[in-house]
Backbone bond lengths (Angstrom), bond angles and torsions (degrees), N, CA, C in turn:
res aa  C-N    CA-C-N  psi(-1)  N-CA   C-N-CA  omega(-1)  CA-C   N-CA-C  phi
1 M - - - 1.450 - - 1.515 111.05 -
2 E 1.344 115.37 -44.34 1.478 121.19 -177.27 1.531 109.00 -63.55
3 M 1.376 115.81 -43.53 1.475 119.04 178.09 1.521 112.08 -61.28
4 K 1.325 117.62 -38.87 1.485 120.09 -179.33 1.536 109.02 -65.62
5 I 1.304 118.32 -38.52 1.463 122.65 179.12 1.528 110.03 -63.82
6 I 1.341 117.19 -43.11 1.467 122.70 -179.48 1.522 109.40 -63.83
7 L 1.350 116.07 -44.36 1.488 120.42 -179.32 1.536 109.38 -64.65
8 F 1.308 117.63 -38.55 1.487 120.31 178.92 1.512 109.66 -63.97
9 L 1.334 117.86 -45.65 1.468 120.93 178.78 1.507 112.27 -61.15
10 L 1.330 115.86 -40.31 1.483 119.92 -179.39 1.534 109.07 -66.11
11 T 1.341 115.46 -41.97 1.487 119.16 179.60 1.529 110.82 -65.86
12 S 1.320 116.73 -40.41 1.477 119.69 178.11 1.504 110.30 -64.25
13 A 1.326 117.30 -41.79 1.494 121.29 -179.67 1.494 110.21 -62.95
14 T 1.353 116.60 -40.29 1.441 120.39 -179.84 1.487 109.36 -64.89
15 L 1.323 119.29 -42.23 1.430 121.77 178.09 1.525 111.38 -63.21
16 L 1.328 115.98 -39.63 1.476 120.83 -173.88 1.534 110.28 -72.03
17 F 1.318 118.99 -37.85 1.414 122.10 -169.51 1.526 113.04 -112.82
18 S 1.312 118.70 18.84 1.480 122.19 -178.21 1.547 110.25 -74.68
19 H 1.346 117.98 -14.58 1.465 124.09 176.80 1.533 108.36 -116.39
20 D 1.348 115.31 156.48 1.453 120.01 170.51 1.546 108.67 -66.53
21 T 1.302 117.15 155.33 1.461 121.39 -174.84 1.528 110.60 -101.29
22 P 1.327 116.83 134.23 1.490 119.66 177.54 1.485 112.79 -60.60
23 F 1.328 119.20 -28.65 1.468 120.89 -176.34 1.549 110.52 -69.54
24 S 1.325 117.09 -16.91 1.465 121.13 179.09 1.555 110.77 -68.10
25 Q 1.317 117.72 -17.08 1.452 121.27 178.83 1.534 108.73 -99.04
26 K 1.355 115.14 122.36 1.426 121.26 -173.82 1.556 112.98 -57.63
27 K 1.342 116.94 -32.71 1.441 119.30 -178.67 1.513 115.54 -64.21
28 F 1.356 115.60 -18.87 1.450 118.41 -179.53 1.559 113.09 -103.85
29 Q 1.276 117.97 -5.95 1.467 121.90 -173.95 1.537 111.82 -65.03
30 D 1.340 117.37 -39.97 1.457 117.49 -176.90 1.547 110.74 -64.87
31 V 1.298 118.90 -47.48 1.483 120.83 -179.55 1.508 110.04 -66.45
32 L 1.331 118.66 -35.74 1.498 119.03 -179.88 1.496 112.85 -71.42
33 K 1.331 116.79 -30.04 1.485 119.17 176.20 1.542 111.04 -67.57
34 R 1.320 116.54 -21.03 1.467 122.32 -175.06 1.547 113.62 -107.24
35 S 1.327 115.29 16.19 1.497 118.59 -172.96 1.511 112.29 -140.67
36 K 1.311 115.88 169.45 1.463 121.88 166.73 1.517 107.84 -127.19
37 L 1.348 117.81 160.43 1.436 122.50 179.74 1.538 106.98 -104.30
38 Q 1.340 116.01 126.04 1.467 122.68 173.85 1.506 108.58 -105.19
39 A 1.367 117.15 118.88 1.471 122.47 178.76 1.558 106.74 -166.51
40 P 1.347 113.11 143.14 1.482 130.07 -10.66 1.542 110.66 -82.89
41 E 1.353 116.96 -1.73 1.452 120.24 176.52 1.498 110.37 -128.98
42 S 1.315 120.84 177.03 1.446 123.48 -177.01 1.564 111.13 -69.40
43 A 1.303 116.35 -32.67 1.462 120.17 179.49 1.538 110.21 -69.57
44 Y 1.303 116.14 147.14 1.442 120.72 -178.04 1.512 111.22 -64.71
45 N 1.330 115.02 130.35 1.446 124.45 178.25 1.518 108.43 -122.57
46 P 1.349 119.49 109.81 1.447 120.32 -173.06 1.524 115.00 -60.28
47 R 1.304 117.19 -16.52 1.441 119.73 -179.82 1.541 111.74 -84.76
48 F 1.334 117.20 -36.74 1.490 119.96 -171.44 1.548 114.03 -122.96
49 S 1.316 118.66 -12.90 1.456 121.45 -178.87 1.518 109.73 -94.33
50 V 1.351 115.26 162.54 1.465 122.00 178.58 1.553 107.54 -132.65
51 K 1.312 115.70 132.43 1.479 117.84 176.31 1.507 110.45 -75.59
52 Y 1.313 114.96 168.16 1.498 120.11 -172.11 1.553 109.64 -54.97
53 G 1.318 114.03 124.03 1.464 121.73 170.07 1.527 114.09 75.83
54 E 1.314 121.69 3.25 1.438 123.63 -176.04 1.525 113.84 -99.34
55 F 1.311 116.28 51.94 1.501 120.95 -171.47 1.493 111.36 -100.69
56 E 1.329 121.72 -6.39 1.444 120.92 -176.24 1.534 109.79 -61.44
57 N 1.320 116.30 130.71 1.503 122.68 179.62 1.531 113.46 65.96
58 Y 1.350 117.78 20.00 1.490 117.44 -174.81 1.508 109.37 -112.32
59 A 1.343 116.01 134.66 1.449 124.22 166.13 1.500 108.69 -158.41
60 N 1.306 117.47 156.63 1.469 122.39 172.60 1.507 107.69 -149.69
61 E 1.344 118.86 -174.50 1.465 121.85 -175.46 1.509 112.97 -69.04
62 Y 1.331 118.08 -14.29 1.453 122.18 178.49 1.529 115.01 -98.69
63 F 1.354 114.91 -10.84 1.453 120.43 -174.34 1.532 107.98 -155.40
64 Y 1.330 115.88 113.79 1.459 118.47 -174.14 1.521 109.68 -161.72
65 L 1.339 115.35 174.35 1.447 122.91 179.13 1.525 109.83 -103.14
66 Q 1.322 117.19 132.01 1.461 121.31 178.74 1.496 111.02 -115.15
67 D 1.295 114.98 136.62 1.480 123.08 177.08 1.542 112.24 53.90
68 S 1.317 115.82 31.75 1.476 122.62 177.59 1.525 110.98 57.60
69 R 1.332 117.74 24.37 1.454 119.90 -172.90 1.508 114.72 -144.73
70 Y 1.364 119.45 -38.74 1.402 123.45 -169.33 1.526 111.78 -106.95
71 M 1.342 118.97 132.66 1.433 124.77 171.93 1.515 107.12 -85.35
72 V 1.323 117.23 121.37 1.438 122.12 -172.86 1.513 111.18 -111.19
73 F 1.356 114.72 135.25 1.471 121.23 171.20 1.517 106.15 -119.42
74 E 1.303 116.15 133.20 1.471 119.72 -176.67 1.533 107.92 -144.14
75 M 1.363 115.55 142.08 1.458 118.51 -178.63 1.509 110.04 -160.68
76 C 1.316 115.92 149.58 1.472 124.91 174.56 1.531 109.36 -124.65
77 G 1.307 116.39 149.16 1.455 120.88 173.51 1.522 114.60 101.74
78 K 1.348 113.79 139.53 1.472 119.63 -177.36 1.532 110.94 -62.68
79 K 1.331 117.29 133.59 1.442 127.57 177.48 1.543 112.25 70.82
80 N 1.306 117.40 5.85 1.475 119.26 176.32 1.514 107.60 -87.63
81 R 1.375 115.08 157.18 1.453 118.72 -178.40 1.515 110.52 -149.87
82 S 1.336 116.33 158.74 1.452 126.40 164.46 1.524 106.53 -134.94
83 E 1.353 115.33 98.91 1.467 122.04 -169.52 1.512 112.10 -138.72
84 L 1.312 113.48 142.49 1.469 118.99 165.43 1.491 110.33 -81.55
85 R 1.357 115.47 138.44 1.462 121.34 177.77 1.501 107.14 -118.16
86 Q 1.351 117.40 118.52 1.458 122.69 179.65 1.504 110.63 -61.00
87 Q 1.353 115.98 136.30 1.471 120.60 -176.73 1.533 112.40 -77.51
88 R 1.315 116.82 -48.91 1.474 120.95 -178.26 1.539 111.05 -73.05
89 E 1.299 116.87 137.48 1.463 120.79 -176.90 1.530 110.04 -112.53
90 W 1.300 117.20 158.09 1.437 124.89 -175.63 1.548 111.83 -152.61
91 K 1.288 114.83 168.48 1.475 120.81 178.17 1.511 109.12 -116.04
92 V 1.323 116.41 150.55 1.463 120.20 -176.80 1.531 112.37 -61.44
93 E 1.334 117.11 -25.66 1.456 118.38 -178.85 1.538 113.87 -82.31
94 T 1.318 118.28 6.47 1.439 121.80 -179.12 1.518 112.94 -58.91
95 R 1.315 117.08 143.32 1.478 120.81 175.98 1.505 111.58 -79.52
96 N 1.343 116.37 -24.77 1.449 119.40 178.19 1.530 111.40 -86.41
97 P 1.294 119.44 123.29 1.483 121.56 -173.98 1.546 109.99 -61.93
98 Q 1.344 113.66 131.25 1.434 120.78 175.88 1.556 106.75 -101.47
99 V 1.321 118.03 122.01 1.456 121.61 -167.96 1.523 110.35 -129.64
100 L 1.313 114.74 130.30 1.448 122.60 165.94 1.504 109.64 -111.77
101 F 1.321 116.69 127.83 1.467 120.63 176.68 1.539 107.47 -125.33
102 A 1.354 114.53 133.64 1.484 118.31 179.55 1.575 109.06 -144.51
103 K 1.311 112.15 140.96 1.437 119.56 169.16 1.511 105.96 -118.67
104 L 1.331 117.40 116.20 1.440 121.08 -167.31 1.528 114.16 -146.54
105 K 1.310 115.40 165.13 1.455 121.96 172.98 1.523 108.70 -135.25
106 L 1.322 117.16 139.18 1.461 122.66 -173.18 1.508 111.77 -111.15
107 F 1.319 113.92 142.70 1.490 122.72 176.80 1.540 108.90 -130.02
108 P 1.322 117.72 97.69 1.468 120.46 179.80 1.486 113.85 -64.77
109 L 1.375 119.29 -16.88 1.454 122.93 179.39 1.531 110.35 50.46
110 D 1.313 118.29 -120.50 1.504 118.12 -178.14 1.569 111.52 -107.59
111 Q 1.350 115.48 27.41 1.454 119.35 177.03 1.503 110.00 -59.43
112 T 1.368 115.59 132.62 1.445 119.99 -175.61 1.500 115.13 -88.76
113 R 1.323 117.55 -17.78 1.471 118.08 -176.63 1.494 113.57 -143.22
114 E 1.352 118.44 -65.81 1.448 122.22 -167.40 1.497 112.02 -156.28
115 F 1.337 117.26 145.10 1.469 121.17 168.22 1.525 110.08 -143.56
116 T 1.286 115.64 151.65 1.454 124.79 -178.70 1.518 110.30 -102.47
117 F 1.367 116.47 137.79 1.470 119.43 -179.71 1.533 113.34 -119.43
118 L 1.320 119.18 -22.86 1.469 121.07 176.52 1.575 107.91 -140.80
119 Q 1.332 115.59 146.54 1.469 119.48 -178.05 1.533 112.49 -144.24
120 I 1.327 113.67 155.31 1.484 120.74 158.71 1.556 102.80 -116.06
121 H 1.313 117.61 118.64 1.474 122.17 -174.15 1.525 110.38 -123.08
122 A 1.278 116.82 143.06 1.498 122.38 176.56 1.514 108.80 -84.80
123 D 1.356 115.22 147.97 1.441 122.48 176.60 1.531 109.05 -77.93
124 S 1.323 115.95 111.33 1.463 118.70 -177.26 1.530 113.27 -71.90
125 N 1.334 117.03 -16.45 1.450 119.46 -179.19 1.501 116.29 -99.70
126 R 1.323 116.40 3.64 1.438 119.55 -175.32 1.524 112.51 -121.38
127 V 1.329 116.38 124.76 1.452 120.06 179.73 1.492 109.58 -78.10
128 G 1.359 116.27 130.71 1.436 122.55 179.37 1.507 113.81 -85.40
129 D 1.288 118.14 -178.86 1.450 122.12 179.38 1.490 110.98 -62.46
130 N 1.332 117.80 -24.38 1.445 121.93 177.96 1.523 113.16 -80.48
131 G 1.329 116.93 2.96 1.446 120.23 178.58 1.519 114.41 75.57
132 K 1.341 117.41 11.55 1.455 123.10 -176.69 1.521 112.44 -116.72
133 K 1.315 115.52 158.68 1.454 122.99 169.56 1.539 107.78 -126.72
134 I 1.321 117.42 145.78 1.419 120.78 179.28 1.515 109.48 -146.92
135 N 1.351 115.05 135.21 1.485 120.81 -178.62 1.527 108.41 -105.33
136 K 1.340 117.27 65.89 1.430 123.82 -179.39 1.520 111.30 -140.49
137 P 1.335 117.39 154.36 1.450 120.23 171.46 1.510 110.54 -88.59
138 L 1.321 116.41 136.01 1.449 119.64 171.03 1.550 109.54 -69.06
139 L 1.328 115.29 -34.89 1.465 120.73 -173.54 1.538 109.46 -142.10
140 R 1.332 117.29 135.57 1.430 124.27 164.31 1.500 110.43 -128.29
141 L 1.343 116.26 127.26 1.478 119.54 170.16 1.501 106.63 -96.34
142 T 1.332 116.90 126.38 1.469 121.48 -169.98 1.520 112.76 -132.56
143 W 1.298 114.48 159.50 1.466 121.27 163.94 1.502 106.88 -104.33
144 W 1.335 116.76 134.91 1.440 121.55 178.56 1.539 109.50 -122.17
145 K 1.317 116.04 131.07 1.460 118.19 176.77 1.570 111.78 -64.49
146 E 1.350 112.45 -41.95 1.491 117.56 175.31 1.496 106.23 -152.36
147 Q 1.361 114.31 133.59 1.475 120.82 178.33 1.537 105.47 -153.94
148 K 1.283 116.46 120.30 1.498 121.33 178.33 1.546 111.38 56.75
149 N 1.353 113.27 41.89 1.478 120.41 179.89 1.520 114.10 62.38
150 R 1.315 117.13 22.96 1.442 122.37 172.49 1.519 109.52 -115.97
151 Y 1.283 116.49 133.27 1.441 122.08 -169.64 1.545 109.22 -110.71
152 N 1.313 115.48 139.80 1.487 122.21 172.94 1.515 112.68 58.49
153 H 1.326 117.08 42.28 1.442 124.11 179.28 1.537 111.44 -104.34
154 L 1.326 114.98 160.16 1.424 122.67 168.63 1.524 109.22 -96.73
155 W 1.345 115.77 142.21 1.489 120.83 -176.38 1.523 109.90 -135.26
156 A 1.300 115.39 149.07 1.474 122.21 169.02 1.514 106.70 -104.93
157 V 1.313 116.30 121.45 1.484 121.45 174.69 1.503 107.18 -102.01
158 V 1.312 118.46 113.75 1.469 122.85 -173.23 1.524 109.71 -116.79
159 R 1.311 115.48 125.15 1.502 118.63 173.77 1.527 109.03 -73.79
160 L 1.331 116.40 138.54 1.449 119.62 -172.99 1.571 112.60 -111.99
161 S 1.285 116.18 8.98 1.473 119.27 -178.86 1.556 108.17 -142.99
162 G 1.332 113.76 143.29 1.456 120.05 173.76 1.511 113.07 -93.99
163 D 1.334 116.13 0.36 1.454 122.86 177.19 1.535 109.54 -74.29
164 V 1.332 117.59 126.55 1.450 119.45 -176.20 1.503 112.53 -60.40
165 D 1.357 117.85 -33.37 1.482 120.30 -174.28 1.540 112.18 -95.47
166 E 1.323 119.25 0.54 1.420 121.35 -175.28 1.533 109.25 -103.29
167 Q 1.330 116.65 108.96 1.482 121.32 -176.27 1.496 111.46 -91.64
168 K 1.326 118.09 78.96 1.463 122.52 -177.69 1.542 109.21 -116.32
169 Y 1.332 115.22 123.24 1.454 122.05 -177.79 1.502 110.07 -137.12
170 T 1.338 114.69 158.34 1.468 121.36 169.89 1.527 106.44 -128.82
171 K 1.317 116.09 143.62 1.467 122.22 176.67 1.543 107.23 -112.60
172 I 1.291 116.38 120.31 1.472 122.78 -176.37 1.520 110.51 -112.38
173 D 1.324 115.93 120.05 1.464 121.01 -178.42 1.547 110.63 -72.20
174 L 1.317 116.30 122.91 1.462 121.54 177.37 1.514 113.25 -98.25
175 G 1.331 116.30 2.78 1.453 120.45 177.35 1.562 113.00 101.30
176 P 1.362 115.62 174.42 1.439 119.16 179.84 1.557 113.12 -56.93
177 M 1.330 116.55 144.98 1.436 117.79 176.83 1.527 109.67 -65.07
178 P 1.371 117.56 127.46 1.457 119.79 178.32 1.544 110.79 -59.71
179 K 1.305 116.92 147.97 1.450 120.23 -179.70 1.535 112.67 -76.93
180 G 1.351 114.75 -27.29 1.466 118.54 179.44 1.489 110.72 -112.43
181 F 1.346 115.76 -153.19 1.462 120.83 177.55 1.519 111.27 -73.69
182 F 1.317 116.24 146.69 1.463 121.35 178.99 1.530 108.60 -142.13
183 D 1.312 116.36 159.60 1.485 123.41 -177.98 1.499 109.93 -102.84
184 V 1.328 115.20 139.61 1.465 122.25 172.22 1.537 107.81 -130.16
185 K 1.314 114.21 134.59 1.481 119.97 176.90 1.554 107.58 -133.42
186 I 1.347 114.25 122.90 1.454 121.58 176.57 1.529 109.28 -114.31
187 V 1.338 114.92 125.58 1.462 119.97 -176.65 1.554 106.89 -125.54
188 V 1.353 116.14 128.98 1.436 121.21 175.47 1.496 108.07 -126.70
189 Q 1.356 116.60 128.09 1.475 121.89 -178.79 1.545 106.40 -163.78
190 N 1.339 114.05 138.70 1.488 121.06 176.33 1.559 110.76 49.53
191 S 1.347 115.66 43.96 1.463 121.59 177.37 1.492 113.79 60.80
192 Q 1.305 117.05 28.74 1.473 122.12 175.58 1.542 107.24 -124.02
193 M 1.304 115.60 133.99 1.487 121.52 -179.30 1.539 108.59 -117.77
194 R 1.333 114.08 124.04 1.434 120.20 177.83 1.520 110.48 -122.71
195 I 1.319 115.68 137.69 1.473 121.28 -178.88 1.532 108.18 -126.32
196 Y 1.321 115.75 126.92 1.442 121.66 179.96 1.565 109.07 -115.16
197 L 1.294 116.30 136.64 1.446 122.75 176.21 1.548 107.42 -120.62
198 N 1.349 115.71 115.21 1.456 120.18 -174.52 1.515 112.23 51.79
199 K 1.320 113.77 44.34 1.474 125.02 176.71 1.523 115.54 70.83
200 K 1.332 115.97 4.40 1.476 120.68 176.90 1.532 109.38 -97.72
201 L 1.326 116.57 127.29 1.476 120.04 178.42 1.531 110.59 -68.70
202 K 1.325 115.98 117.78 1.436 122.15 -177.08 1.556 111.67 -104.51
203 I 1.284 115.98 -34.29 1.481 120.84 -177.66 1.497 108.88 -136.00
204 D 1.349 116.45 134.68 1.488 122.21 177.60 1.502 103.50 -146.93
205 M 1.365 118.93 99.66 1.416 122.50 -174.77 1.515 113.46 -141.45
206 H 1.298 117.70 151.32 1.429 124.99 174.07 1.527 109.91 -76.68
207 V 1.315 117.26 137.80 1.455 121.09 177.92 1.545 110.87 -130.72
208 T 1.351 112.31 41.77 1.465 118.72 -177.57 1.581 110.91 -60.56
209 Y 1.334 116.85 -29.52 1.439 122.07 -178.96 1.564 110.97 -64.58
210 W 1.289 117.49 -13.91 1.464 122.76 -178.24 1.546 112.26 -97.01
211 E 1.317 116.72 -0.68 1.452 120.93 -178.98 1.529 112.05 -59.74
212 G 1.292 115.30 143.34 1.486 120.72 177.02 1.556 113.11 101.16
213 Y 1.330 115.24 -23.72 1.474 117.63 177.59 1.497 114.06 -84.58
214 W 1.346 115.05 147.24 1.470 119.94 174.25 1.511 107.17 -90.19
215 N 1.384 116.88 134.05 1.405 121.81 -175.77 1.546 111.64 -128.59
216 Y 1.325 113.99 167.98 1.482 122.48 176.94 1.503 108.01 -149.93
217 F 1.310 116.45 157.96 1.477 122.90 172.66 1.551 110.22 -87.71
218 K 1.314 114.20 151.15 1.448 120.70 172.35 1.527 109.50 -135.23
219 A 1.337 116.53 148.63 1.467 121.57 -178.55 1.510 110.24 -147.31
220 G 1.334 116.86 136.66 1.457 120.57 177.04 1.484 111.60 147.58
221 V 1.310 118.99 -127.22 1.477 123.96 -179.01 1.544 107.23 -136.84
222 Y 1.344 115.10 129.13 1.430 122.85 174.07 1.510 107.93 -135.61
223 N 1.362 118.75 114.24 1.458 123.09 -174.23 1.525 110.85 -84.63
224 Q 1.327 114.08 128.09 1.469 118.72 172.41 1.521 112.98 -88.09
225 D 1.353 116.86 -10.31 1.424 120.75 179.37 1.536 110.01 -151.49
226 K 1.304 117.50 179.88 1.437 120.88 -177.93 1.543 110.04 -69.32
227 G 1.308 114.58 161.34 1.469 119.92 -175.54 1.522 109.93 115.19
228 C 1.324 113.98 -178.56 1.474 121.52 -176.54 1.516 111.10 -124.70
229 D 1.342 116.44 149.03 1.451 122.70 -179.84 1.541 108.63 -141.70
230 R 1.352 112.65 157.73 1.490 118.20 175.86 1.518 107.55 -143.46
231 A 1.323 115.73 141.42 1.465 123.28 175.78 1.510 108.46 -128.41
232 L 1.349 117.20 128.25 1.487 123.98 177.23 1.528 106.72 -106.93
233 F 1.353 115.84 123.92 1.462 123.34 176.44 1.523 110.24 -105.95
234 D 1.308 115.62 122.92 1.435 121.67 172.47 1.522 110.06 -90.65
235 R 1.318 117.44 -27.54 1.459 124.12 175.30 1.566 107.51 -145.37
236 L 1.336 113.11 145.91 1.484 118.49 171.49 1.514 107.85 -158.95
237 S 1.331 114.37 130.67 1.461 119.68 176.67 1.516 108.85 -146.44
238 F 1.351 115.75 145.31 1.437 122.52 170.51 1.551 108.54 -108.54
């Protein structure tokens, strides 16, 4: 029995440390100290998930460091994800700007339809000032294989209502997916949401209907359909 336990621990250690760890790069330490890893589902999985700030010496096949430079998120399967979830929460009406900045490159691999790489999501377990809870993202930045007869484009999917039962969204075309690395900056302040792609303002809209909800940023890979995706981050900050 003792030998079996030792072999299990050695196998687990090999699985855990077979990749370089993103936390070993100083440029990622700040965001990792302020986040948790959700994989392959939102519920905590002791094999693949990471609790808030506990990233030191951690990597697995869904989350690892490549070429001593890039933080990689990778996932296969419909509704599966490998994502960082920001710990601190905020409301869209905040006076202090809430900013996500990322420099990244996307690899749809064999994804059949769509995957999400950045989000603003409401906390479904926390009642806001409006007395409501909602389990929806205000914003998803996605890659779509085909949408409105446009192929291989990036899209912003924005929810247009704070009503739990009202499913109103708009899909905004951000243009063809860049072949290399590109910058994304999301800024929320005073109920205004701005999205920049390679320093160009793409979206500038009021989101007063979302006031009262507690929100957080997410970054990584979330599959809307079957297939596999990969995202490489050269920079990421909340």
